[in-house]
PyMOL Python script that loads the backbone (N, CA, C, O; Angstrom):
from pymol import cmd

cmd.read_pdbstr("""\
ATOM      1  N   LEU A   1      15.995  14.501 -11.910  1.00  0.00           N
ATOM      2  CA  LEU A   1      15.255  15.448 -11.367  1.00  0.00           C
ATOM      3  C   LEU A   1      15.095  15.450  -9.726  1.00  0.00           C
ATOM      4  O   LEU A   1      15.142  16.482  -9.056  1.00  0.00           O
ATOM      5  N   LEU A   2      14.911  14.216  -9.225  1.00  0.00           N
ATOM      6  CA  LEU A   2      15.006  14.106  -7.654  1.00  0.00           C
ATOM      7  C   LEU A   2      16.192  13.876  -7.111  1.00  0.00           C
ATOM      8  O   LEU A   2      16.350  14.159  -5.923  1.00  0.00           O
ATOM      9  N   TYR A   3      17.251  13.323  -7.867  1.00  0.00           N
ATOM     10  CA  TYR A   3      18.494  12.951  -7.445  1.00  0.00           C
ATOM     11  C   TYR A   3      19.663  13.672  -8.038  1.00  0.00           C
ATOM     12  O   TYR A   3      19.633  13.973  -9.232  1.00  0.00           O
ATOM     13  N   ASP A   4      20.707  13.974  -7.274  1.00  0.00           N
ATOM     14  CA  ASP A   4      21.826  14.830  -7.948  1.00  0.00           C
ATOM     15  C   ASP A   4      22.801  13.921  -8.598  1.00  0.00           C
ATOM     16  O   ASP A   4      23.487  13.134  -7.945  1.00  0.00           O
ATOM     17  N   LYS A   5      22.859  14.033  -9.900  1.00  0.00           N
ATOM     18  CA  LYS A   5      23.864  13.333 -10.631  1.00  0.00           C
ATOM     19  C   LYS A   5      25.264  13.407 -10.357  1.00  0.00           C
ATOM     20  O   LYS A   5      26.067  12.496 -10.557  1.00  0.00           O
ATOM     21  N   LYS A   6      25.547  14.669  -9.834  1.00  0.00           N
ATOM     22  CA  LYS A   6      27.006  15.006  -9.416  1.00  0.00           C
ATOM     23  C   LYS A   6      27.464  14.188  -8.314  1.00  0.00           C
ATOM     24  O   LYS A   6      28.647  13.868  -8.202  1.00  0.00           O
ATOM     25  N   THR A   7      26.546  13.835  -7.480  1.00  0.00           N
ATOM     26  CA  THR A   7      26.991  13.094  -6.260  1.00  0.00           C
ATOM     27  C   THR A   7      26.721  11.626  -6.539  1.00  0.00           C
ATOM     28  O   THR A   7      27.008  10.807  -5.667  1.00  0.00           O
ATOM     29  N   ASN A   8      26.210  11.247  -7.650  1.00  0.00           N
ATOM     30  CA  ASN A   8      25.826   9.895  -7.891  1.00  0.00           C
ATOM     31  C   ASN A   8      24.777   9.291  -7.007  1.00  0.00           C
ATOM     32  O   ASN A   8      24.877   8.125  -6.623  1.00  0.00           O
ATOM     33  N   GLU A   9      23.793  10.049  -6.686  1.00  0.00           N
ATOM     34  CA  GLU A   9      22.681   9.682  -5.924  1.00  0.00           C
ATOM     35  C   GLU A   9      21.703   8.825  -6.879  1.00  0.00           C
ATOM     36  O   GLU A   9      21.581   9.075  -8.078  1.00  0.00           O
ATOM     37  N   HIS A  10      21.027   7.797  -6.219  1.00  0.00           N
ATOM     38  CA  HIS A  10      20.051   7.113  -7.116  1.00  0.00           C
ATOM     39  C   HIS A  10      19.153   6.408  -6.089  1.00  0.00           C
ATOM     40  O   HIS A  10      19.517   6.233  -4.926  1.00  0.00           O
ATOM     41  N   PRO A  11      17.922   5.996  -6.588  1.00  0.00           N
ATOM     42  CA  PRO A  11      16.915   5.259  -5.685  1.00  0.00           C
ATOM     43  C   PRO A  11      17.571   3.918  -5.367  1.00  0.00           C
ATOM     44  O   PRO A  11      18.276   3.281  -6.150  1.00  0.00           O
ATOM     45  N   ASP A  12      17.217   3.535  -3.987  1.00  0.00           N
ATOM     46  CA  ASP A  12      17.678   2.090  -3.638  1.00  0.00           C
ATOM     47  C   ASP A  12      16.726   0.992  -3.942  1.00  0.00           C
ATOM     48  O   ASP A  12      17.022  -0.174  -3.684  1.00  0.00           O
ATOM     49  N   HIS A  13      15.677   1.298  -4.441  1.00  0.00           N
ATOM     50  CA  HIS A  13      14.645   0.243  -4.950  1.00  0.00           C
ATOM     51  C   HIS A  13      13.768   0.826  -5.910  1.00  0.00           C
ATOM     52  O   HIS A  13      13.733   2.041  -6.103  1.00  0.00           O
ATOM     53  N   VAL A  14      13.005  -0.057  -6.564  1.00  0.00           N
ATOM     54  CA  VAL A  14      12.133   0.479  -7.671  1.00  0.00           C
ATOM     55  C   VAL A  14      10.742  -0.397  -7.311  1.00  0.00           C
ATOM     56  O   VAL A  14      10.820  -1.559  -6.911  1.00  0.00           O
ATOM     57  N   VAL A  15       9.547   0.251  -7.488  1.00  0.00           N
ATOM     58  CA  VAL A  15       8.287  -0.312  -7.290  1.00  0.00           C
ATOM     59  C   VAL A  15       7.647  -0.460  -8.655  1.00  0.00           C
ATOM     60  O   VAL A  15       7.619   0.508  -9.415  1.00  0.00           O
ATOM     61  N   VAL A  16       7.105  -1.695  -9.015  1.00  0.00           N
ATOM     62  CA  VAL A  16       6.450  -1.927 -10.370  1.00  0.00           C
ATOM     63  C   VAL A  16       5.120  -2.364  -9.932  1.00  0.00           C
ATOM     64  O   VAL A  16       5.002  -3.284  -9.122  1.00  0.00           O
ATOM     65  N   ILE A  17       4.054  -1.710 -10.460  1.00  0.00           N
ATOM     66  CA  ILE A  17       2.640  -2.239 -10.297  1.00  0.00           C
ATOM     67  C   ILE A  17       2.194  -2.606 -11.620  1.00  0.00           C
ATOM     68  O   ILE A  17       2.263  -1.762 -12.514  1.00  0.00           O
ATOM     69  N   LYS A  18       1.727  -3.809 -11.863  1.00  0.00           N
ATOM     70  CA  LYS A  18       1.131  -4.274 -13.044  1.00  0.00           C
ATOM     71  C   LYS A  18      -0.258  -4.702 -12.708  1.00  0.00           C
ATOM     72  O   LYS A  18      -0.557  -5.375 -11.721  1.00  0.00           O
ATOM     73  N   TYR A  19      -1.192  -4.192 -13.739  1.00  0.00           N
ATOM     74  CA  TYR A  19      -2.612  -4.559 -13.620  1.00  0.00           C
ATOM     75  C   TYR A  19      -2.924  -5.835 -14.579  1.00  0.00           C
ATOM     76  O   TYR A  19      -2.247  -6.026 -15.589  1.00  0.00           O
ATOM     77  N   VAL A  20      -3.904  -6.626 -14.233  1.00  0.00           N
ATOM     78  CA  VAL A  20      -4.323  -7.614 -14.943  1.00  0.00           C
ATOM     79  C   VAL A  20      -5.467  -7.080 -15.910  1.00  0.00           C
ATOM     80  O   VAL A  20      -6.041  -6.023 -15.647  1.00  0.00           O
ATOM     81  N   PRO A  21      -5.785  -7.831 -17.032  1.00  0.00           N
ATOM     82  CA  PRO A  21      -6.769  -7.425 -17.801  1.00  0.00           C
ATOM     83  C   PRO A  21      -8.218  -7.510 -17.045  1.00  0.00           C
ATOM     84  O   PRO A  21      -8.398  -8.145 -16.006  1.00  0.00           O
ATOM     85  N   PHE A  22      -9.207  -6.772 -17.732  1.00  0.00           N
ATOM     86  CA  PHE A  22     -10.522  -6.690 -17.154  1.00  0.00           C
ATOM     87  C   PHE A  22     -11.180  -8.233 -17.127  1.00  0.00           C
ATOM     88  O   PHE A  22     -11.352  -8.903 -18.145  1.00  0.00           O
ATOM     89  N   VAL A  23     -11.456  -8.589 -16.008  1.00  0.00           N
ATOM     90  CA  VAL A  23     -11.960 -10.089 -15.785  1.00  0.00           C
ATOM     91  C   VAL A  23     -13.249 -10.033 -14.931  1.00  0.00           C
ATOM     92  O   VAL A  23     -13.730 -11.117 -14.601  1.00  0.00           O
ATOM     93  N   LYS A  24     -13.830  -8.959 -14.557  1.00  0.00           N
ATOM     94  CA  LYS A  24     -15.241  -8.820 -13.979  1.00  0.00           C
ATOM     95  C   LYS A  24     -15.052  -9.513 -12.559  1.00  0.00           C
ATOM     96  O   LYS A  24     -15.968 -10.226 -12.150  1.00  0.00           O
ATOM     97  N   ASP A  25     -14.046  -9.360 -11.879  1.00  0.00           N
ATOM     98  CA  ASP A  25     -13.994  -9.774 -10.438  1.00  0.00           C
ATOM     99  C   ASP A  25     -13.413  -8.639  -9.502  1.00  0.00           C
ATOM    100  O   ASP A  25     -12.938  -7.602  -9.964  1.00  0.00           O
ATOM    101  N   SER A  26     -13.481  -8.894  -8.255  1.00  0.00           N
ATOM    102  CA  SER A  26     -13.029  -7.771  -7.310  1.00  0.00           C
ATOM    103  C   SER A  26     -11.997  -8.425  -6.439  1.00  0.00           C
ATOM    104  O   SER A  26     -11.985  -9.653  -6.356  1.00  0.00           O
ATOM    105  N   LYS A  27     -11.119  -7.681  -5.778  1.00  0.00           N
ATOM    106  CA  LYS A  27     -10.194  -7.998  -4.986  1.00  0.00           C
ATOM    107  C   LYS A  27     -10.315  -7.159  -3.737  1.00  0.00           C
ATOM    108  O   LYS A  27     -10.715  -5.996  -3.800  1.00  0.00           O
ATOM    109  N   ARG A  28      -9.950  -7.775  -2.533  1.00  0.00           N
ATOM    110  CA  ARG A  28     -10.291  -7.241  -1.244  1.00  0.00           C
ATOM    111  C   ARG A  28      -8.966  -7.321  -0.421  1.00  0.00           C
ATOM    112  O   ARG A  28      -8.446  -8.399  -0.133  1.00  0.00           O
ATOM    113  N   ALA A  29      -8.440  -6.070  -0.049  1.00  0.00           N
ATOM    114  CA  ALA A  29      -7.346  -6.056   0.866  1.00  0.00           C
ATOM    115  C   ALA A  29      -7.909  -5.763   2.272  1.00  0.00           C
ATOM    116  O   ALA A  29      -8.786  -4.925   2.479  1.00  0.00           O
ATOM    117  N   MET A  30      -7.289  -6.577   3.282  1.00  0.00           N
ATOM    118  CA  MET A  30      -7.676  -6.368   4.650  1.00  0.00           C
ATOM    119  C   MET A  30      -6.342  -5.979   5.372  1.00  0.00           C
ATOM    120  O   MET A  30      -5.394  -6.765   5.398  1.00  0.00           O
ATOM    121  N   ASP A  31      -6.301  -4.850   5.906  1.00  0.00           N
ATOM    122  CA  ASP A  31      -5.329  -4.366   6.717  1.00  0.00           C
ATOM    123  C   ASP A  31      -5.599  -4.019   8.096  1.00  0.00           C
ATOM    124  O   ASP A  31      -6.726  -3.610   8.376  1.00  0.00           O
ATOM    125  N   GLU A  32      -4.643  -4.137   9.067  1.00  0.00           N
ATOM    126  CA  GLU A  32      -4.986  -4.046  10.456  1.00  0.00           C
ATOM    127  C   GLU A  32      -3.825  -3.308  11.042  1.00  0.00           C
ATOM    128  O   GLU A  32      -2.657  -3.657  10.866  1.00  0.00           O
ATOM    129  N   TYR A  33      -4.208  -2.240  11.771  1.00  0.00           N
ATOM    130  CA  TYR A  33      -2.984  -1.317  12.308  1.00  0.00           C
ATOM    131  C   TYR A  33      -3.343  -1.414  13.748  1.00  0.00           C
ATOM    132  O   TYR A  33      -4.500  -1.291  14.150  1.00  0.00           O
ATOM    133  N   ILE A  34      -2.233  -1.658  14.571  1.00  0.00           N
ATOM    134  CA  ILE A  34      -2.291  -1.881  15.945  1.00  0.00           C
ATOM    135  C   ILE A  34      -1.230  -0.929  16.660  1.00  0.00           C
ATOM    136  O   ILE A  34      -0.019  -0.934  16.436  1.00  0.00           O
ATOM    137  N   SER A  35      -1.891  -0.133  17.537  1.00  0.00           N
ATOM    138  CA  SER A  35      -0.987   0.847  18.235  1.00  0.00           C
ATOM    139  C   SER A  35      -1.229   0.898  19.833  1.00  0.00           C
ATOM    140  O   SER A  35      -2.297   0.558  20.342  1.00  0.00           O
ATOM    141  N   SER A  36      -0.209   1.323  20.502  1.00  0.00           N
ATOM    142  CA  SER A  36      -0.488   1.428  22.096  1.00  0.00           C
ATOM    143  C   SER A  36      -1.068   2.684  22.406  1.00  0.00           C
ATOM    144  O   SER A  36      -0.780   3.655  21.706  1.00  0.00           O
ATOM    145  N   ILE A  37      -1.872   2.795  23.394  1.00  0.00           N
ATOM    146  CA  ILE A  37      -2.485   4.043  23.754  1.00  0.00           C
ATOM    147  C   ILE A  37      -2.307   4.066  25.302  1.00  0.00           C
ATOM    148  O   ILE A  37      -1.773   3.126  25.890  1.00  0.00           O
ATOM    149  N   PHE A  38      -2.762   5.146  25.922  1.00  0.00           N
ATOM    150  CA  PHE A  38      -2.590   5.486  27.194  1.00  0.00           C
ATOM    151  C   PHE A  38      -3.036   4.355  28.281  1.00  0.00           C
ATOM    152  O   PHE A  38      -3.943   3.586  27.963  1.00  0.00           O
ATOM    153  N   MET A  39      -2.505   4.258  29.373  1.00  0.00           N
ATOM    154  CA  MET A  39      -2.989   3.174  30.480  1.00  0.00           C
ATOM    155  C   MET A  39      -2.775   1.810  29.865  1.00  0.00           C
ATOM    156  O   MET A  39      -3.668   0.977  30.019  1.00  0.00           O
ATOM    157  N   ASN A  40      -1.687   1.490  29.182  1.00  0.00           N
ATOM    158  CA  ASN A  40      -1.486   0.306  28.533  1.00  0.00           C
ATOM    159  C   ASN A  40      -2.529  -0.476  27.722  1.00  0.00           C
ATOM    160  O   ASN A  40      -2.663  -1.698  27.674  1.00  0.00           O
ATOM    161  N   GLY A  41      -3.320   0.575  27.025  1.00  0.00           N
ATOM    162  CA  GLY A  41      -4.346   0.132  26.150  1.00  0.00           C
ATOM    163  C   GLY A  41      -3.816  -0.196  24.734  1.00  0.00           C
ATOM    164  O   GLY A  41      -2.716   0.200  24.348  1.00  0.00           O
ATOM    165  N   ILE A  42      -4.659  -0.941  23.980  1.00  0.00           N
ATOM    166  CA  ILE A  42      -4.100  -1.250  22.557  1.00  0.00           C
ATOM    167  C   ILE A  42      -5.397  -0.707  21.693  1.00  0.00           C
ATOM    168  O   ILE A  42      -6.570  -0.946  21.979  1.00  0.00           O
ATOM    169  N   ASN A  43      -4.933   0.078  20.570  1.00  0.00           N
ATOM    170  CA  ASN A  43      -5.904   0.602  19.540  1.00  0.00           C
ATOM    171  C   ASN A  43      -5.743  -0.151  18.365  1.00  0.00           C
ATOM    172  O   ASN A  43      -4.631  -0.216  17.841  1.00  0.00           O
ATOM    173  N   THR A  44      -6.839  -0.802  17.826  1.00  0.00           N
ATOM    174  CA  THR A  44      -6.709  -1.475  16.671  1.00  0.00           C
ATOM    175  C   THR A  44      -7.678  -0.938  15.629  1.00  0.00           C
ATOM    176  O   THR A  44      -8.874  -0.750  15.851  1.00  0.00           O
ATOM    177  N   ILE A  45      -7.040  -0.697  14.432  1.00  0.00           N
ATOM    178  CA  ILE A  45      -7.998  -0.096  13.276  1.00  0.00           C
ATOM    179  C   ILE A  45      -7.948  -1.146  12.145  1.00  0.00           C
ATOM    180  O   ILE A  45      -6.869  -1.394  11.607  1.00  0.00           O
ATOM    181  N   ALA A  46      -8.987  -1.716  11.801  1.00  0.00           N
ATOM    182  CA  ALA A  46      -9.191  -2.600  10.651  1.00  0.00           C
ATOM    183  C   ALA A  46      -9.732  -1.771   9.382  1.00  0.00           C
ATOM    184  O   ALA A  46     -10.699  -1.013   9.451  1.00  0.00           O
ATOM    185  N   ILE A  47      -9.043  -1.993   8.304  1.00  0.00           N
ATOM    186  CA  ILE A  47      -9.439  -1.340   6.999  1.00  0.00           C
ATOM    187  C   ILE A  47      -9.615  -2.376   5.995  1.00  0.00           C
ATOM    188  O   ILE A  47      -8.748  -3.226   5.796  1.00  0.00           O
ATOM    189  N   HIS A  48     -10.747  -2.330   5.335  1.00  0.00           N
ATOM    190  CA  HIS A  48     -11.158  -3.216   4.117  1.00  0.00           C
ATOM    191  C   HIS A  48     -11.221  -2.435   2.952  1.00  0.00           C
ATOM    192  O   HIS A  48     -12.088  -1.562   2.910  1.00  0.00           O
ATOM    193  N   ASN A  49     -10.426  -2.596   1.950  1.00  0.00           N
ATOM    194  CA  ASN A  49     -10.484  -1.903   0.644  1.00  0.00           C
ATOM    195  C   ASN A  49     -10.987  -2.989  -0.425  1.00  0.00           C
ATOM    196  O   ASN A  49     -10.441  -4.082  -0.582  1.00  0.00           O
ATOM    197  N   THR A  50     -11.987  -2.582  -1.063  1.00  0.00           N
ATOM    198  CA  THR A  50     -12.390  -3.391  -2.293  1.00  0.00           C
ATOM    199  C   THR A  50     -12.232  -2.727  -3.560  1.00  0.00           C
ATOM    200  O   THR A  50     -12.725  -1.608  -3.699  1.00  0.00           O
ATOM    201  N   CYS A  51     -11.597  -3.284  -4.515  1.00  0.00           N
ATOM    202  CA  CYS A  51     -11.378  -2.636  -5.861  1.00  0.00           C
ATOM    203  C   CYS A  51     -11.970  -3.665  -6.872  1.00  0.00           C
ATOM    204  O   CYS A  51     -11.725  -4.869  -6.804  1.00  0.00           O
ATOM    205  N   GLU A  52     -12.698  -3.143  -7.733  1.00  0.00           N
ATOM    206  CA  GLU A  52     -13.388  -3.914  -8.760  1.00  0.00           C
ATOM    207  C   GLU A  52     -12.419  -4.141  -9.910  1.00  0.00           C
ATOM    208  O   GLU A  52     -11.481  -3.397 -10.198  1.00  0.00           O
ATOM    209  N   ASP A  53     -12.771  -5.276 -10.535  1.00  0.00           N
ATOM    210  CA  ASP A  53     -12.075  -5.726 -11.889  1.00  0.00           C
ATOM    211  C   ASP A  53     -10.433  -5.798 -11.626  1.00  0.00           C
ATOM    212  O   ASP A  53      -9.632  -5.266 -12.394  1.00  0.00           O
ATOM    213  N   SER A  54     -10.077  -6.474 -10.526  1.00  0.00           N
ATOM    214  CA  SER A  54      -8.695  -6.834 -10.402  1.00  0.00           C
ATOM    215  C   SER A  54      -7.756  -5.656 -10.274  1.00  0.00           C
ATOM    216  O   SER A  54      -6.562  -5.800 -10.535  1.00  0.00           O
ATOM    217  N   LEU A  55      -8.259  -4.480  -9.874  1.00  0.00           N
ATOM    218  CA  LEU A  55      -7.340  -3.309  -9.704  1.00  0.00           C
ATOM    219  C   LEU A  55      -6.671  -3.527  -8.348  1.00  0.00           C
ATOM    220  O   LEU A  55      -7.100  -4.367  -7.557  1.00  0.00           O
ATOM    221  N   LEU A  56      -5.669  -2.795  -8.107  1.00  0.00           N
ATOM    222  CA  LEU A  56      -4.768  -2.834  -6.923  1.00  0.00           C
ATOM    223  C   LEU A  56      -5.630  -2.493  -5.809  1.00  0.00           C
ATOM    224  O   LEU A  56      -6.283  -1.451  -5.855  1.00  0.00           O
ATOM    225  N   ALA A  57      -5.704  -3.387  -4.668  1.00  0.00           N
ATOM    226  CA  ALA A  57      -6.507  -3.043  -3.547  1.00  0.00           C
ATOM    227  C   ALA A  57      -5.631  -2.908  -2.500  1.00  0.00           C
ATOM    228  O   ALA A  57      -5.261  -3.886  -1.852  1.00  0.00           O
ATOM    229  N   SER A  58      -5.214  -1.638  -2.241  1.00  0.00           N
ATOM    230  CA  SER A  58      -4.155  -1.363  -1.150  1.00  0.00           C
ATOM    231  C   SER A  58      -4.354   0.028  -0.712  1.00  0.00           C
ATOM    232  O   SER A  58      -4.693   0.895  -1.518  1.00  0.00           O
ATOM    233  N   PRO A  59      -4.147   0.283   0.584  1.00  0.00           N
ATOM    234  CA  PRO A  59      -4.256   1.686   1.019  1.00  0.00           C
ATOM    235  C   PRO A  59      -3.017   2.543   0.563  1.00  0.00           C
ATOM    236  O   PRO A  59      -1.875   2.106   0.707  1.00  0.00           O
ATOM    237  N   LEU A  60      -3.261   3.715   0.036  1.00  0.00           N
ATOM    238  CA  LEU A  60      -2.026   4.464  -0.470  1.00  0.00           C
ATOM    239  C   LEU A  60      -1.974   5.629   0.518  1.00  0.00           C
ATOM    240  O   LEU A  60      -1.086   6.476   0.428  1.00  0.00           O
TER     241      LEU A  60
END
""", "prot")
cmd.dss("prot")
cmd.show_as("cartoon", "prot")
cmd.util.cbc("prot")
cmd.orient("prot")
C-alpha cells in the first residue's frame, strides 16, 4: 500500500511496541529538548509524561 512492489521498495526498519499486563503501576518518561536561540541563547524544554498501568510513556 505504501511501497511500490514493482521497484522492490520496502521499509528499512520495523517498530514493535509490546505492552505488559495490568499491574497497577505507572511509568514516567522524562524528555528534554535543547535548541539554540538568538544572541547565543539556549532554549530548554522539559516534558514529563506519566502513563498509568505500565502503558508506553513516550511523546508521540
